[in-house]
Each structure stands twice: as structure tokens, then as C-alpha cells.
C-alpha positions as CSV (number, residue, x, y, z in Angstrom):
1,M,-27.1,37.6,-28.6
2,N,-27.3,35.8,-31.9
3,K,-27.4,32.0,-32.2
4,Y,-23.7,31.8,-33.1
5,S,-22.7,33.6,-29.9
6,L,-24.9,31.2,-27.9
7,I,-23.1,28.2,-29.5
8,W,-19.6,29.6,-28.8
9,A,-20.6,30.4,-25.2
10,F,-21.9,26.8,-24.7
11,I,-18.7,25.3,-26.2
12,F,-16.6,27.6,-23.9
13,L,-18.6,26.4,-20.8
14,L,-18.1,22.7,-21.7
15,V,-14.3,23.2,-22.2
16,S,-14.0,25.1,-18.9
17,C,-15.8,22.4,-17.0
18,K,-13.7,19.6,-18.5
19,E,-10.4,21.4,-17.6
20,D,-11.5,21.6,-13.9
21,R,-11.7,17.9,-13.6
22,P,-8.9,15.4,-13.3
23,A,-8.3,13.6,-16.6
24,I,-9.1,9.9,-16.6
25,N,-7.6,7.6,-19.3
26,V,-10.2,5.0,-20.1
27,G,-7.5,3.0,-21.7
28,D,-6.1,2.2,-18.2
29,Q,-9.2,0.0,-17.6
30,T,-8.4,-3.6,-18.0
31,P,-10.8,-6.5,-18.9
32,T,-11.4,-9.0,-16.1
33,E,-10.4,-12.7,-16.6
34,T,-14.1,-13.6,-17.0
35,G,-14.4,-11.1,-19.9
36,G,-17.3,-8.9,-20.8
37,T,-17.0,-6.5,-17.9
38,V,-14.3,-4.0,-17.2
39,E,-12.2,-3.6,-14.0
40,E,-11.5,0.0,-13.1
41,S,-7.9,1.0,-12.7
42,L,-6.5,2.4,-9.5
43,E,-6.3,5.7,-11.2
44,V,-10.0,5.7,-12.0
45,K,-11.1,4.6,-8.5
46,L,-9.0,7.3,-6.8
47,V,-10.1,10.1,-9.1
48,R,-13.8,9.2,-8.8
49,N,-13.9,8.2,-5.2
50,T,-11.7,10.8,-3.5
51,T,-11.3,14.6,-3.5
52,L,-7.5,14.4,-3.2
53,I,-6.6,14.7,-6.9
54,K,-6.7,18.0,-8.8
55,K,-4.9,16.7,-11.9
56,V,-3.4,13.3,-12.8
57,V,0.2,13.7,-14.1
58,S,0.9,10.1,-14.9
59,F,-0.3,6.6,-14.2
60,N,1.5,3.3,-14.9
61,E,0.5,-0.2,-14.0
62,A,2.3,-3.5,-14.6
63,Q,1.7,-7.1,-13.8
64,L,4.5,-8.7,-11.9
65,A,2.9,-12.2,-11.8
66,D,-0.6,-13.7,-12.1
67,G,-2.5,-12.1,-9.2
68,V,0.1,-9.4,-8.5
69,K,0.2,-5.9,-10.0
70,E,2.3,-2.8,-9.2
71,A,1.2,0.7,-10.0
72,R,2.6,4.3,-9.8
73,L,0.3,7.3,-9.7
74,E,1.6,10.9,-9.9
75,Y,-0.8,13.8,-9.4
76,L,-1.3,17.3,-8.2
77,N,-3.3,17.6,-5.0
78,Q,-5.9,20.3,-4.4
79,H,-3.2,22.7,-3.3
80,S,-1.3,22.0,-6.6
81,Q,1.4,20.2,-4.7
82,P,2.9,17.1,-6.5
83,M,2.3,13.6,-5.1
84,A,3.8,10.2,-6.0
85,L,2.0,7.0,-4.8
86,F,3.1,3.4,-5.3
87,F,0.8,0.4,-5.0
88,F,0.9,-3.4,-4.9
89,K,-2.4,-5.1,-5.6
90,V,-2.3,-8.8,-4.5
91,D,-5.0,-11.3,-5.1
92,L,-4.8,-13.9,-2.3
93,N,-7.4,-16.0,-4.1
94,N,-4.5,-17.1,-6.3
95,K,-3.0,-20.1,-4.5
96,D,0.4,-19.4,-6.1
97,I,0.7,-16.1,-4.2
98,Q,1.8,-15.7,-0.6
99,L,2.6,-12.8,1.7
100,K,5.6,-13.6,4.0
101,P,7.3,-11.5,6.7
102,L,10.8,-10.2,6.0
103,T,13.3,-9.9,8.9
104,P,16.9,-8.7,9.0
105,N,19.0,-11.5,7.6
106,G,16.0,-13.8,7.8
107,E,16.5,-14.2,11.5
108,K,14.2,-14.0,14.6
109,R,16.4,-11.7,16.6
110,Y,15.9,-7.9,16.8
111,A,18.0,-6.0,14.3
112,M,17.7,-3.6,11.4
113,Q,18.3,-3.9,7.7
114,S,17.0,-2.2,4.6
115,I,14.1,-3.7,2.7
116,P,16.2,-4.4,-0.5
117,D,18.8,-6.1,1.5
118,M,16.1,-8.2,3.3
119,V,14.8,-9.2,-0.1
120,K,18.3,-10.4,-1.0
121,V,18.8,-12.6,2.1
122,N,15.3,-13.9,3.0
123,T,14.3,-17.1,1.2
124,F,11.1,-19.0,1.1
125,S,11.3,-22.5,-0.4
126,G,9.6,-22.8,-3.8
127,Y,8.8,-19.1,-4.0
128,K,10.3,-15.9,-5.5
129,I,9.9,-12.5,-3.9
130,V,8.5,-10.1,-6.6
131,G,7.8,-7.1,-4.3
132,A,8.2,-5.8,-0.8
133,V,7.4,-2.9,1.6
134,N,8.4,-2.0,5.1
135,S,6.1,-2.8,8.0
136,D,6.3,-2.0,11.7
137,F,7.6,1.0,13.7
138,F,10.6,0.1,15.8
139,N,13.2,1.2,18.4
140,T,15.9,2.8,16.3
141,S,18.6,1.8,18.7
142,T,17.8,-1.9,19.1
143,G,15.6,-2.7,16.1
144,E,12.9,-4.1,18.4
145,P,9.4,-3.7,16.7
146,R,6.7,-1.8,18.6
147,S,4.0,-4.4,18.0
148,I,3.8,-8.2,17.6
149,V,5.9,-10.5,15.5
150,I,4.7,-14.0,14.6
151,L,6.7,-16.0,12.1
152,N,5.4,-19.3,10.8
153,K,3.2,-19.7,13.9
154,Q,6.1,-19.0,16.2
155,A,5.5,-16.0,18.5
156,V,8.7,-13.9,18.5
157,R,7.0,-10.8,20.2
158,T,3.5,-10.8,21.6
159,T,3.6,-7.4,23.4
160,L,0.8,-5.3,21.9
161,P,0.1,-1.8,23.2
162,T,-3.5,-0.6,23.1
163,I,-2.6,2.0,20.5
164,R,-0.9,-0.5,18.1
165,S,-2.3,-2.9,15.5
166,Y,-1.1,-5.7,13.2
167,F,-1.6,-7.2,9.8
168,G,-1.2,-10.9,9.1
169,I,-2.2,-14.1,7.5
170,N,-4.3,-16.8,9.2
171,E,-4.4,-20.6,8.8
172,S,-6.9,-20.4,6.0
173,G,-4.6,-18.1,4.0
174,A,-6.8,-15.1,4.6
175,P,-5.5,-11.6,5.5
176,I,-6.4,-10.3,8.9
177,I,-6.0,-7.0,10.8
178,G,-6.4,-6.7,14.5
179,D,-5.5,-4.9,17.7
180,Y,-5.3,-5.6,21.4
181,S,-9.1,-6.1,21.6
182,V,-9.0,-9.2,19.4
183,F,-5.5,-10.5,19.6
184,S,-6.2,-13.0,22.3
185,T,-8.8,-14.7,20.2
186,Q,-7.0,-14.5,16.9
187,Q,-3.5,-15.5,18.1
188,T,-4.0,-19.2,17.8
189,T,-5.0,-18.9,14.2
190,I,-2.3,-16.6,13.0
191,V,0.5,-18.0,10.8
192,D,2.4,-14.8,10.2
193,A,1.9,-11.3,11.5
194,L,3.8,-8.0,11.8
195,G,2.7,-4.8,13.6
196,G,1.4,-1.4,12.6
197,Y,0.0,1.6,14.2
198,H,-3.2,3.6,13.5
199,R,-6.3,1.7,12.4
200,L,-7.6,3.5,9.3
201,I,-10.7,1.4,8.4
202,K,-12.4,-1.0,10.6
203,Q,-15.3,-3.2,9.5
204,N,-15.8,-1.0,6.4
205,F,-16.0,2.2,8.4
206,P,-13.3,4.9,8.1
207,I,-11.8,5.9,11.5
208,A,-11.4,9.7,12.2
209,Q,-7.8,10.7,12.6
210,T,-6.6,13.4,14.9
211,D,-3.0,13.5,13.6
212,L,-3.0,16.0,10.8
213,S,0.8,15.8,10.0
214,V,2.0,15.3,6.4
215,H,4.6,12.6,5.9
216,P,5.7,9.8,3.6
217,R,3.4,6.9,4.4
218,T,3.2,3.1,4.1
219,A,-0.2,1.3,4.7
220,V,-1.9,-2.0,4.1
221,G,-5.6,-2.9,3.6
222,F,-7.7,-5.7,2.2
223,T,-11.1,-6.1,0.6
224,A,-13.9,-8.5,1.4
225,N,-12.7,-10.8,-1.4
226,K,-9.1,-11.1,-0.2
227,I,-7.5,-8.4,-2.4
228,V,-4.6,-6.9,-0.5
229,Y,-3.4,-3.4,-1.2
230,F,0.0,-2.1,-0.1
231,L,0.5,1.7,-0.4
232,V,3.7,3.7,-0.2
233,A,3.4,7.5,-0.6
234,D,6.6,9.6,-1.0
235,G,6.9,12.9,0.8
236,R,9.1,15.6,2.3
237,N,10.2,16.7,-1.2
238,P,8.1,19.7,-2.3
239,S,9.3,19.6,-6.0
240,Y,8.5,15.8,-6.3
241,S,6.0,14.5,-3.7
242,N,4.6,16.4,-0.7
243,G,3.3,13.5,1.5
244,L,-0.1,12.5,3.0
245,T,-2.0,12.9,6.2
246,L,-3.6,9.8,7.8
247,A,-7.0,11.1,6.6
248,D,-5.6,11.1,3.1
249,V,-4.4,7.5,3.4
250,T,-7.8,6.5,4.8
251,A,-9.6,8.1,1.9
252,I,-7.3,6.3,-0.6
253,M,-8.0,2.9,1.1
254,K,-11.7,3.6,1.2
255,A,-11.7,4.4,-2.5
256,L,-10.1,1.0,-3.1
257,E,-13.1,-0.6,-1.2
258,V,-11.0,-2.2,1.5
259,K,-12.8,-3.3,4.7
260,E,-9.8,-3.2,7.0
261,A,-6.7,-1.0,6.8
262,I,-3.8,0.2,9.1
263,N,-1.0,2.6,8.9
264,L,2.5,1.1,8.9
265,D,5.8,2.9,9.6
266,G,6.3,5.9,7.3
267,G,8.7,8.8,7.0
268,G,12.2,7.7,6.0
269,S,11.2,4.1,6.5
270,S,8.7,4.0,3.6
271,T,10.2,1.7,1.0
272,F,8.7,0.1,-2.2
273,V,10.8,-2.6,-3.7
274,V,10.2,-4.5,-7.0
275,N,12.1,-7.6,-8.0
276,K,11.7,-8.3,-11.7
277,T,15.1,-9.1,-13.3
278,Q,16.8,-7.3,-10.4
279,I,16.0,-5.8,-7.0
280,S,15.1,-2.1,-7.3
281,V,13.7,0.6,-5.1
282,S,10.9,2.2,-7.1
283,N,10.1,5.1,-4.7
284,Q,12.4,7.8,-3.4
285,P,12.9,7.3,0.3
286,S,13.0,10.6,2.1
287,D,16.3,9.8,3.8
288,G,17.9,9.7,0.4
289,S,18.4,5.9,0.5
290,P,16.5,3.0,2.0
291,R,16.5,3.1,5.8
292,K,17.4,0.1,7.9
293,V,14.2,-1.1,9.4
294,A,12.9,-3.8,11.7
295,N,10.8,-5.9,9.3
296,G,8.7,-5.8,6.1
297,W,6.3,-7.8,3.9
298,A,7.3,-9.8,0.9
299,I,5.0,-10.6,-2.0
300,C,5.9,-14.1,-3.2
301,T,5.0,-16.2,-6.2
302,K,5.7,-19.8,-7.0
303,H,8.9,-20.3,-9.0
304,S,6.9,-21.9,-11.9
305,Q,5.3,-18.5,-12.5
306,K,6.9,-16.2,-15.1
């Protein structure tokens, strides 16, 4: 083999290796407020830190307010099935940002209402809702949530089965996740809380999941420095988005460096709402339209923010 043949063989090898890896757009990295260093985008973190992604199809990220970003990632999984993920990244170190529970018609009684309709009717003095997702599993006949409901320190529902969990905000404004083992000690410090189901990450350690089913998903997790991630994954639509297992959701949350994460109600309940100039549903709920659910979480910014 002459030297030119060797050169062409080496070039072919390099190109082949590059095509086997998901493409990462370095331009999606954004400078931090302190300058000098670069903050990795969600796309980069998920491609580098999980084995879920065979090829990135598209990635878009936008700032809804200081301390609040939304992102959409479409990719092919390792089985070449399409996936669509939606994220909110919320920095609770920003005192102008709050997470508040959404309930049907803003009331404390059990009922059901779609997340976009809850965004329309729930109001929080001095704040605007810029984004929202669904939260707890519920009785589809009565709307009664399966886990706890605490609204502005008022306990609406305190029944907490051993298999259930919750996400909330405590008196210091920090995010918390817990279950029956810690609820009795945390309860007096909780300002707002809504329920969830499977714990995915606990004290930085991923929890093994036995449920291998693939569905649309909603999940929440937070990092050691009070960054909260809400995830909605579309599914049940093979030509658009296949869905995730609980292990997939765990891997995504781990890649985002969260220390605590839980699974929220998924399936047809999974809803991702953005409220810029108007209220809109960004994902494609598997029921064909937003399902009426028991409650959700609103991302709120002070009215003075643009």
C-alpha cells in the first residue's frame, strides 16, 4: 500500500467514527453571567452523559425570564426511534422566581382541569406565570390526588402511601423532595407541595427501576445549587416521539447533575405549557389535547421582569 492509500484510509476512518457519534453544536453553549467560563447546554450534557441519543435532530433553547429557560430536544434513540423532550430550567437562587402549585380553578377542593386552563385562572399576586407542567397522579373519577397537597402552608391532603413521593418548596425557598420516611419531619417546614410517584434519584444516587414500560413522562429534579429541572417527554406516537422508560428518565436527570428527582404523572397527562405573549402547549399530549388533571406546577416571575 502506497502513502496515498494510507492517507485516504486514515481519512475514511476519521469520517466513519465521526458519523457514528451524535452531533454536538458548540454554538449551543452559552456564557455564564460571570463571564470567562462556558455553561454546557442541555443538549451537550445529555449527549455526553447518557447513552440514549444516537443522533440529535434539533435543539432549541430560549430564555423566558431571568433565571428561567425552556428547551426542546429532538433526537433518534439507539433503536433509531424519534424522541421529543421538553425542559424548564429554573434557578431558584433568583429571588424574582417562584414555583407555585396550580389547582383546578385555583381552589382547594378536588377537581380536574387542563394545565393551560389552570394557567388562565390561577393568579399569584405580583407574579406572572411563564411556564407550567402537570404534577400528581389522581383518581380520574373524582380528581383526588394520590399523594399530598400543601398550599401556602395549608394541608389539603396529607395521606401519603409508602410508594408515593412529593416535590415542594420549604420556608427558606429551597426545593425539597421526600416520601413517607421523611414527611413527618419535613411537614412543618413545607410551604407548598404536590405529589409524585417513583423516586428516581435520592441523595445523588440513581434508584434502580423495575417498571420497564415506555410512556410519555413528566418528572422533576433539582441540583445541589437550587436549579430545578422539569422534564416532559412525548410518547405513544411512533412517527414523532416514542416515549421513555423510568430508567431513561433517571439517566436524563443524572446527566443534568440533579441530586433528587421523582417521576410525576405521565401518559396523556404529560403537558408542557409556555406563557409568553399567549398561553400555548408546546408538546403534543398523547390524548390529542391537554388532559384534565388534578394539579400542576407554575413557574412564576415578578411582573417587573420582561
